[in-house]
FIMAR-249789 format. One record per residue: x, y, z of N, C-alpha, C, O in turn; residue in three letters. Coordinates in steps of 0.1 Angstrom, whole numbers, plus 5000, padded with zeros to 4 digits. Example, Ala and Ser with C-alpha at 12.3 -4.5 7.8 and 13.67 -1.06 7.14 Angstrom:
2
513249435078512349555078513249675078514249675085ALA
512849785071513749895071512950005079513450115080SER
This chain:
478
496052824920495252694919495652644936496652664942MET
494852604939494652574954494852424959493952344963ARG
496052404959496152264964496752234978497352334984TYR
496652114985497152114998498352014999498151894998HIS
499552085000500852035003500851985015502051975018HIS
500251955023500751945039499851795044498951745038LYS
500351765053499651615058498551675066498451785072SER
497551535062496051535070496251605081495651705083LEU
497151545090497351565103497651715106497251765116LEU
498351775099498651925100497052015097496652105104LEU
496451965088495152015087494252015098493352105099LEU
494351905105493451885117493551995126492652045130LEU
494652025128495152125138494352265139494052325150ILE
494052295127493052415127491852435122491252535120GLY
491352285119490052255112488852295120487852315114LEU
488852305133487752315141487752485141486652535137ALA
488652575143488752715142488152755128487252835125CYS
488752665118488452725103487052705101486352785095LEU
486452605106485052575103484052645114482852655113LEU
484852685124483952785134482552705141481552775145ASN
482652535142481352505146481952415157482952355156VAL
481052405170481652325181480952195181481252115190PRO
480152165172479252025172479251975156479852025146THR
478351885155478251835140477851945132477252045137ALA
478051935122477552025109476052045108475451985100PHE
475552145116474152185115473152085115473651975118GLY
471952075113471051985108470851915098469951825097GLN
471651945089471751835080472951755077473051685067ASP
473951765090474951675093475951705083475951805076GLY
476951605084478351665077478251605060478051485055LEU
478651725053478551685037479951675034480851755037ARG
480051535029481451495022481251465007480351385004VAL
481951505000482051464985483451384982484551424987VAL
483351304974484551214971484551194957483651154951VAL
485651224950486051204938486051074931485551064920SER
486450984936486550834926486050724939486150724951ILE
485550624931484950494939485850464949485550504960LYS
486850414945488050354957488050424971487850374982PRO
488450554968488550644981487050674987486950714998MET
485850664978484650664982484350584992483950615003HIS
484750454987484650334996485050335008484250305017SER
486450375011486950375023486250495031486150465043ILE
485950595027485350715036483850665038483350675049ILE
483250605029481850545031481850445044481050445053ALA
482850385043483150275055483250335067482550295077GLY
484150455067484250545079483050615086482850635098LEU
482250655075481150735079479850655078478850715077MET
479850505079478650405079477950455094478550485105GLU
476850445092475950485102475850645106474950675113GLY
476550725102476750845099475750925087474450955087VAL
476550945079476351055066476750945055477550855058GLU
476150945045476650885034477451005025476851105020ALA
478750955023479351085014478851064999478450954995PRO
479051174993478551194980479851144967480951194968GLN
479351074960480351004949480351104937479351144931LEU
481551154933481451254921481551194909480851224900LEU
482551074907482951054892482450884893483250804898ILE
481450854888480750744889480750674872480150704862ASP
481650594875481750504858482150604847481550604836ASP
483050684849483750774840485150784842485750784853GLN
485850794829487350814831487650924837487451024831VAL
488350914850488551044858489651154847489451274844PRO
490251104845491151184834490351284823490851384818HIS
489151244819488551304812487251384816486451444808HIS
487151364832485851424837485951554837487051614838PHE
484651624838484451754840482951764848482051704844THR
482951834859481651844869480751914858481052004850PRO
479551854859478351934855478152064864478852114873SER
476752104859476652244867476152184880476352254890ALA
475252054881474552004891475651944901475451934913ALA
476651904895477651844906478651934912479251904922GLN
478652044904479552174908478652244919479252294928LEU
477452244918476552304932476652194942476452234953LYS
477052074941476951974952478352004957478452034969GLU
479452014950480652054956480652184965481052184977LEU
480252284958480052434966479352424979479652494988GLU
478352314980477552294994478452195005478352205017SER
479252105000480252015009480952115018481252225016ALA
480952035029481852085040483352025036484352095039ASP
483451915032484651845032484651785015483851715009LEU
485751825012485851744994487251674992488251744991PHE
487351524992488451484989488551444973487651394966PHE
489651454969489951414954491651364956492251394966TRP
491951314945493251214942494251354943494951384952VAL
494051424928495251514924494751544907493951484900GLY
495851664905495751694891495951564883495251544874PRO
496851494886497451384878496251294870496251254859GLU
495251254882494151194880492751264874491951214866LEU
492751374879491551434877491751574872491451674878GLU
492451584859492751744856491551824853491851944851PRO
490451784853489451864850488851914862488252024862GLY
489151854874488951904888489752024891489352124897LEU
491051994886491952084893491652234888491852334894ALA
491152224873490852374868489752414875489652534872LYS
488752374883487752444889487752474903486852544908ILE
488752404912488852404925489152554930488552574941ILE
489852634927489852754929488652844932488652934940ASP
487652804923486452874923485352794930484152834930GLY
485652674937484652624946484152714958482952704962ILE
485052804963484652884976485352824988485452704992GLY
485952934994486752895009486152825020486852765029SER
484752825018484052725029483952585027483452515036GLN
484452535015484552395014486252365016487252425011VAL
486252275023487552215029488352105018488151975019GLU
489052165009489552055000490751985004491552035011VAL
490751845001491851765008492351684996491651584992ILE
493451714990494151654980494951524985495851544993GLU
494751394981495251284988496551284985497451284994LEU
496851294973498451274967499451354974500651344972LEU
498751434982499751524989499851485003500551555011SER
499151395007499551335021501051305023501651235015HIS
501551355032503151325033503251195038504351135036GLN
502251125046502851015051502750875039503150765041GLY
502150915029501850815020503050795011503850885009LEU
502950635005504250594996503850654982502950594977LYS
504250754977503650824963504850804954505950834957ILE
504550744943505750724933505750824922504650874918LEU
506850844916506750914903506350844894506750734895THR
505450884884505050854872506250784863507350844863SER
506050664856507350594851507450654838508550644832ARG
506550724832506650784818506550954821506651014810ASN
506451004831506451144831506951164847506251154857ARG
508251194847508851204858508551324866508851314878PRO
508051424862507451564866506351514874505851584883ASP
505951414870504351404877504451284887505451204888GLN
503351274895503251154904502151054899501151084892ARG
502550914903501650814899500050834909499950824921ASP
498950864900498050864908497250754916496250794922PRO
497650614915497150504917497350454931497150334934PHE
497550524940498150484954497350394959497750304966PHE
496150414957495250304967495550154964494950074971TRP
496350134955496349974948497549914956497949804954LEU
498150004966499049964976498149954986498150064991ASP
497449864992496649865002497149935020496449965030ASN
498749935018499249975032499450145030499950205039ARG
498950195018498950335018497350355026497250455033ASN
496450275024495050295031495550285045495550375053LEU
496050165048496450145064496850285069496350345079LEU
498250355061498850455068497650595067497650695075ILE
496950565058495750715058494850715066494350815071VAL
494250575070493050545076492950635091491950705093LEU
493850635098493750725111493450845109492550905116ASN
494350925099494051065093492951095090492351195094ASP
492351015083490951025077489751045088488951135090LEU
490050915097489150935106488951035118487951045124THR
490251115121490751205130489951335124489251415131ARG
490251325109489551465103488251455104487651555108LEU
487351345101485951345106485851365118484951445120LEU
486451315128485851335141486151485145485451545154GLN
487251545139487451685147486151765139485851865144GLN
485551725128484751825120483451785126482551875126ALA
483151665131481851605134481951535150481651415153ASP
482451635161482751535170481751475178482151375185PRO
480551515179479551435184479351315182478951245191LEU
479851255168479851135166481251035165481350935159ARG
482151095174483651035176483550915176484350845169THR
482550845184482750695187482350625175482950525172HIS
481250685166480850595153482150605147482650485144LEU
482950695143484050705134485050625139485750565130TYR
485350625151486450505160485950375155486650305147GLU
484550335160484150215158484450165141484950055138ARG
484150225135484150245118485650205114486050115107ASN
486350295120488050275119488550135123489350065116ARG
488050095134488549955135487849845126488549745123ARG
486749845122486149785112486949765102487549665100LYS
487149895093487949895083489349875082489849845071MET
490349885097491449815098491449685097492449625093LEU
490449625101490649465102490549455088491549415082LYS
489549475081489249415066490549495057490849425047ARG
491349605059492649605052493549505057494249445049LEU
493449485070494649385072494549255066495449185062ALA
493349235065492949075057493849075044494648995041ARG
493349195036494149215023495849195025496449115019ILE
496249265034497649275036498349135039499449095035ASP
497449075049497948915052497948825038498848765034ARG
496648835032496548745022497448755011497748665005GLU
498048895008499148924995500248885000500848804992TYR
500848895015502048865019502248715019503348665018GLU
501048625021501148485024500648435008500548315007TYR
500548484998500048424989500848514976500648494964GLY
501948604980502348664969503248574955503648624944TYR
503348454960504148364948503048354937503548334925ARG
501748374939501148364926501148494918500648494907GLY
501848604924502048704917503248694907503248764896MET
504248604911505348594903505348444895506348374895LYS
504048404889503948304883504448324867504748234860ALA
504448444863505148474851504948644849504548714857GLY
505448674837505548834834504448874827504048774820LEU
503948994826503049074819503149184814504149244814GLY
502049234806502449354799500949424804499949354807VAL
500949564804499949644810499549744795500449794788GLN
498249744793497849854784498149984789498850054782TYR
497650024801497850154808498750104823498550014830TYR
499750204824500650184837499950224851500150324857ASP
498950114854498450164864498950064878498450104889THR
499549984877499749874887501349904894501949814899LEU
501750044893503250054895503250014913504149944918GLN
502250074920502350044935501949914939502449864949TYR
501149844931500949694932501949614931502149514938PHE
502649654919503949554917505049584930505449494937GLU
505349724931506549714945505849684957506549684967GLN
504649654959504349624972504349444974504749394984ALA
503949374961503649244961504249144952503949034950TYR
505549224945506649124940506049104927506549014920ALA
505049174920504549144909505549214899506049314902LEU
505849154886506649194878505949214863505749124854LYS
505749334863505349394846506049444839506249554841VAL
506649374827507949414819507549524809508549554802ILE
506349574806505849674797504649734796503649664799ASP
504449864792503049904789503149994778504150054774HIS
501950004772501750084764501550224762502050284753VAL
500850264773500850424775500450424791499850334797ALA
500850574796500850594810499450584815499250524826ALA
498350644807496950684810496350684797496850674786SER
494850714800494050744788494050874783493450884772PRO
494650994789495051104781496451114774496751214768ASP
497151004774498150994764498150934754497950814755GLN
498451004742498450944729499350804726500550814729THR
498750684721499250584720500550594712500350624700ILE
501850584717502750554708503050404699503050284703ASP
503350464685503250314677504350234682504050114685ALA
505550294683506650204688506450104701506749994702ALA
505950184708505350144724504650014720505049914725ALA
503450014711502649924711503049814703502549704703LEU
504249854693504849714687505549664696505749544693LEU
506249704706507049644713506749554722507349454725MET
505349624728504449534737504049394727504349284731ALA
503549424716503349344709503849214708503349104708ARG
505449254705506349164703506849094715507549004713GLU
506449134727506849054740505748944739506048834741LYS
504348984736503348894737503648784727503648664731LEU
504048804714503948714705505148614708505048484706ILE
506348674713507548604714507248484728507648374728SER
506448534736505948444746506948494760506948444771GLY
507748604757508448644769507348714780507648724792GLU
505948764775504948784785503748714780503348704769ALA
503148654791502148554789500648604789499648544786ARG
500748754795499648814800499448954795500349024796CYS
498248994789498149144788497149164798496249084799LEU
497249294805496449334815495849484809496649574806LEU
494449494808493749624805492849664817492649574825THR
492349794818491649834826490449864822490249944812GLU
489349804829487749824828487549954826487950024835THR
486750004816486350174814487050234806486650334800GLY
488350184804489450264797489550224784489750104782PHE
489450324775489650304761491150194758492250204763PRO
490750104749491750004745491649934732491649814731ALA
491450044721491150004708492349884704492049804696GLU
493549874708494549804702494749684708495749614707HIS
493549654716493849494721493849414712494649314713VAL
493249414703493249274692494349264686494749154685GLU
495049384681496249394675497449334685498249254681LEU
497549374697498349324706498549184707499549124706LEU
497049124709496948974712497048874697497348754697LEU
496748964686497048854672497848784675498648824683SER
497948654669499448584666500148564681501348544682GLU
499348564692499948514702499148424711497948424709SER
499648354720498848284730498848324742498348244751SER
499348494745498748524756497348524763496248514756ALA
497248534774496048574782495848724781496648814780ASN
494248734782494048884785493148874799492348794801HIS
493548974806493049024821492349144819492849234812GLY
491249174824490549304827490449354841489549334849MET
491749444845491449484858490349564861489649584851LEU
490049624872489049714874489349804886488649794896ASN
490449894885491049934896490050064900490050114911SER
489350104891488350244895487050174900486250254906LEU
486650044897485350004903484250044891483150094893GLY
484750014879483850064868482349944870482549824871PHE
481350014869480049894867479449834881478449764882GLY
480349854892480149794905479449924914479450044911LYS
478749864924478149944933478950024943479549974952SER
478850154941479850244955479250184968478150124968SER
480150194978479850174990480950154998482050204993GLY
481050085011482150035021482549895014483749865016PRO
481949835006482349695003483249734992484149644991ASP
483449824984483549844969485349834968485949764960LEU
485749904977487549874977487749744979488849714974TYR
487249654985487749544989487549454974488449374970PHE
486449474968485749374958486749434948486949354938GLU
487349534947488149584935489649514939490249474929ILE
490149504952491349454951491349294951492349234949MET
490149224953490349084950489949084939490248984932ASP
489149174932488949134916490549134908491049034902HIS
491249244910492549254906493249164908493849104899ASN
493349134921494449004922494048894918494948814915THR
492748844915492448714910492548724895492748624888ASP
492348854889492848864874494048834871494348754862THR
495048914882496448904878496948744879497848704872ILE
496248684889497048534891496348474879497048404871LYS
495148494876494548404867495248424854495548324848ARG
495648544847496148584834497648554839498348544829CYS
498248524849499548484848499948334848501148284848LEU
498348254848498648114848498948064864499647964865ASP
498448144874499048104886497747974891496647954886ALA
498347904904497447824908496647884914497147974921ASP
495247864913494247954916493547884929492647944934MET
493947754933493547694943494347744956493947754968GLN
495647764950496447824961496147964965496348014976GLU
495648004955495348174959493848174967493448264974ALA
493248074964491748054974492348044988492048134997ALA
493247944990493747884999494348035010494048045022SER
495148115003495548225007494648335014494848405024ALA
493648335005492448415008491948365024491948425034ARG
491548245022490848175033491848185046491348215057GLN
493248175045493948145057493948295061493748315074HIS
494248415054494148555057492648595067492648655078ALA
491748545059490548565064490148505080489448555089SER
490848395080490748345094491548375104491448325114GLN
492448465101493648525110492848655114492648755108ASP
492448615130491948745135492548885139491948985143LYS
494048875140494948975145494649135133494249145122THR
494949205142494749345133496249375128497149315132THR
496249465120497449485112498449585123499649555126ALA
497849695126498649795130498449835148499149915154LEU
497549765154496849815169497949695175498049575174ASP
498849785183499449695194500949625187501449525192GLY
501349675175502649635169503749655180503649755188ILE
504749575181505849575190505549585204506249635213GLY
504449535206503949525222504349395229504849305222SER
504249365240504649235247506149225249507049285242GLY
506549135258508049105260508648985253508048875252GLN
509648995249510448875243511848835250512248895260PHE
512348755245513948725251514348635236513948535233LEU
515048705231516048675218517648645220518048645231LEU
518348625209519748655209520148715198519548685187THR
521348815197521948845186523048785180523548685186ASP
523548825168524548745163525948755172526948695167HIS
525948815183527248815191527048715202527948665208PHE
525648675203525348595215524748655225524448585235GLY
524348775225523948865238522548845236522048805226ARG
521848885249520348885249519849025243520249135246LEU
518648995235517749075230516749115234515849045229VAL
516149215243514649215246514149365242514849445236SER
513149375246512349495244513249615250513749715244LYS
513349605262514149695271515749705264516049825264GLU
516749625259518049645256517749695241518749725234THR
516649705236516749765219516349935220516650025212MET
515849935232515650115237516850195235517950155236ARG
516350315230517550395232517850485220518450595220GLY
517350405204517550445191516350445186515450395192LYS
516150495174514850445166515250315159516450295156TYR
514350215158514550065155514050045140512950085136GLN
514849995134514149935119514349795122515449745124ILE
512849725122512949575124512549525109511649575102VAL
513149435107512949355094512749185098513549135107TYR
511849145092512048975094511948905083511048925074PHE
512848825082513648755071514548635074514548585085GLY
515248585063515748465068516948455057516848515046TYR
518148395060519448425056519448335042520548335035THR
518248245037518348165026517348235015516748175006TYR
517148355018516148425012516948475000518048535000CYS
515948424986516848414972516748574970517848624967PRO
515948644972515748794962514948914974515349024974ASP
513848874982513348964988514149025000514349144999ILE
514648965007515448985019516849085014517149195019CYS
517449025005518749114998518249244996518649345001PRO
517249254987516749384981516349474992516749594992THR
515449405004515049475015516149565023516149675027SER
517049475024518249515034519149625022519249735026LEU
519549595014519949685004519549825004520249915005SER
518149825002517249955005517350035017517350155017VAL
517349965027517450005040518850115043518950225048MET
519849995037521450055041521450185032521950295036PHE
520850165018521150295009520250415016520650535013GLN
519250405024518350495029519150555041519250675042ALA
519850465049520650505059521850585056522250675063LEU
522550555046523750625038523350755034524150855036ASP
522250775028521650905023521550995037522051115037ILE
520950955047520951035061522051075066522051165074LEU
523351005063524551065068524551035083524250925088GLY
524951165089525251155105523951105112524051025122ASP
522751145106521451125114521150965114520250925120LYS
521950885106521650725106522050675119521550565123SER
522950745127523450705139522150695147522150605156ASP
521050775145519750775155518950655152517850645157LEU
519350555143518450435137519650335141520850365140PHE
519050215147519450085148518550015140517350015143GLN
519149915128518449805124518749685128519849655132PRO
517449595128517449455134517049385120516249425111TYR
517749265121517349165112516749015121517548935126PHE
515749005121515048915129514648785121513548785115ILE
515348675121514948545112513748505117513248515129THR
513148455107511848355108512148215105511248145101ILE
513348185106514248025102515047995111516047935107ASP
514848015123515747985133516147835132517247805137PRO
515447755128516047605125517547605115518347525116GLU
517547705107518647715100519547815104520847815101ARG
518847945111519948065112520048065126519348115134ASP
521447995128521848005141522748135144522948225136THR
523248135156523948255160525248265147525448365140VAL
525748165147527148155139526648185124527348255117LYS
525348135119525248175104525048345105525548425097VAL
524148385114523648485113524948605114524748715110LEU
525948585121527248645123527748665106527848765099LYS
527948535104528748565087527548635079527948715071LYS
526348615080525648685072525348855076524948935067TYR
525448895088525549035088526749075086526649195084VAL
527849035085529149075083529249105066529949185061GLN
528449025061528249035045527449185040527849245030TYR
526449215050526049315045526449455052526949545045TYR
526349485068526649605071526849595087526049545095ASP
527949635091528349635107527149685116526849635126LYS
526449795109525349835120524149745120523249755128ARG
524149655110522849565114522949475126524049425128LEU
522049435135521849345143521249215139520149235134ILE
521649095140521248975136520748915146521548915156GLY
519148855147518848815158517948655155517448615144VAL
518048585166517248425163516948405176517248495184THR
516448295181516148225189515248115190514948055180GLY
514848065200513647945198512547965187512148075183SER
512047855182511047875173509647925180508747985173SER
509447895193508247955200508648115203507748195202GLU
509648135206509748295208509848375196509448495195MET
510548295186510148365172508948405168508548515162VAL
508248295173506748285166506148405175505248465169ASP
506348445187505648515198506248665193505448755195ARG
507248685187507648815184507248835170507148955167VAL
506948755163506348785147505048815150504548895144ALA
504348755161502748765161503048895166502348985160ASP
503848945175503549085183503649175172502949275173GLN
504549155161504449255152503549225140503749305130PHE
502649125140501849105128502449075119502049115108LYS
503549005119504648965109504248835106504148755115ALA
503748785092503448655087504448565082505248625074ARG
504648465083505548345075505148245072504148215079TYR
505448155064505048015061505947935055506547985045GLU
506147805058507447725051506947675040505847615042LYS
507447665027507147625016508447505012509647525009VAL
507747405012508747265009508547254993507547214987VAL
509747294985509747294971510447124965510347074954GLU
510947084974511546944970511146834982511646854993ASP
510246744980509746704990510646564994510446505005THR
511746524984512646454987513846484997514646405002SER
513546614997514846685005513946785015513646905011ASP
513646725031512946855037513646955040513047055042PRO
514946955040515747055044515847185032516547295033THR
515247145022515347245009513847315009512847265003MET
513847415017512847505017512647655017513547725022TYR
511647705012511747865012510547915022509647835025LEU
510648045027509648095038509048225028509548325023MET
507648195028506948315023506848395037506448335047ASP
507148515036507148605046506848765044507048825033HIS
506348825054506148965053507349025051508448985054THR
507249135045508449175035508549335042509549395038ALA
507849395050507749515055508749545063509249445068SER
509249685065510249755076509349815087508549905085LEU
509649775098508749825110509849925119511049885123TYR
508950065121509750155125509250175139507950185140ILE
510050175150509950205165510450295167511350335160LEU
509950385179510550525184511550465196511350345200ASP
512750555201513550505209513050435222513850385230PRO
511750445225511050375235510450225234510050145243GLU
510550215220509750095214508450105210507750005207GLY
508050235209506550245205506750235187507550295180ARG
505550145183505450165167505450285165505150365174PHE
505750315153505450435146504950415131503850485128LEU
505450355124505050305112505850225105507050225108THR
505250135093505950075085505750115071504850175066LYS
506850055065506950075049506949935040507649845045PHE
506449925031505949825021507449785014508349865014ALA
507449655010508649645002508449694991507349714987HIS
509549714984509749834970509449974972509050044963GLY
509850004984509850174987511550174980512350084980ILE
511450314974512650364969513750394982513250434993GLU
515050374980515850404990515650584994515550625006PRO
515650664984515450824984513950854993513850925003GLU
513250784988511750794996511750775012511350845021ILE
512450655013512450605029513350685035513050735046LEU
514550735029515250835039514550955040515051035048ALA
513751005033512951115035512051085046511951155056GLN
511250955045510250935053511050905070510450935081GLN
512150845069512950835082513450985090513351005102LEU
513851055081514151185084513051255092513351305103ARG
511551265085510551345090510151265104509251315111GLU
510751145108510151105119511051155134510751165146LEU
511951195126513151255138512551385144511751455137LEU
512951425157512351535163513151685155512951795158PRO
């Protein structure tokens, strides 16, 4: 079986030689085939004004899909073929070896830069729904662009223009969810199929059970009854199913309960393919989850509006610019003083009840896994609540966690400036109007990684496992 277990960036190195073409692909242009709608949408956005990529699986359950003779012919005439992997499209896995060596096959689950999770039901398999953490797409977008540019150099400028356009749209989703994640925590839900693991980890959603891993798994009676009990008892207030996936037991699950029913659409069933579809899928799923959990939909709409009005981009220029802050020892902190080691930067606050402690714990578990190599990294905790997080408060907080951590504070204006440079978002939330000192901060929960010269390398979403973080940090080292 011909799988690609290497980074797309490595694939780029030899692609021009492999294809042996100095310019765009002949008179017919670049021929690209993409297996599923969400990824077809992203690649269609990158190819807008160039060639339209061909969609292979249209409104069919990918787990059960086998290409027809006509579709197989399309595949064999393609220059590039993008698919997710055998966990989602087992029928494609069976025919890839026979496609022909002239077709460059890219298995997206094997991209080494992505956060790929293990299936919760099948530890020997990967969870294929990686696109539901849109930060995975922020990570892969540059590689997809470079791949298309290398294959079709005459239209490099068009791919770059489209990359920037897609980057801004993906950044809007990232900002919206980080501002509005509280709506995801309005209650607990149950899934029919386990499709939301990436979304859960990225945006603090809590799904407490699922009936089956995927449509190719036989429904277990015990799992069905356990999920039903959670819905009847009120422990879960929401049942989430997937549009287009068989779900013959929904009536049984919801009978005798007052739970809501929400229909996700993670694959875009019934929707027109094209550059807009991915964003429609994410908006639909987000609204469906919040509505199913009885969240405040007015607040959800406000978060979306706020994000859409924010014109900054997510990754371009992160960490650039000058600043002057103070660490928990009272020493000055600037871009220059931070140089020398790889920097792990986290924005949080000491009164943070759950997200910050979890993120810091994961970070130090990862550093412990690295052993001696952890000395090459310097973690920073930059407060987004300087009103309460004084040098004294930070010193006590840092001592509680780990002596390697440097706590950083400063004036409200300077903290705002640094956060803006990192495209990190935060917002004060007053929960007790009678006491203005009692407030929480909604905030970006990512870990930002900079090289020893202070140049941005990547960021990791909240919810990443310590082992995966350690592996990703290790791969950044020379």
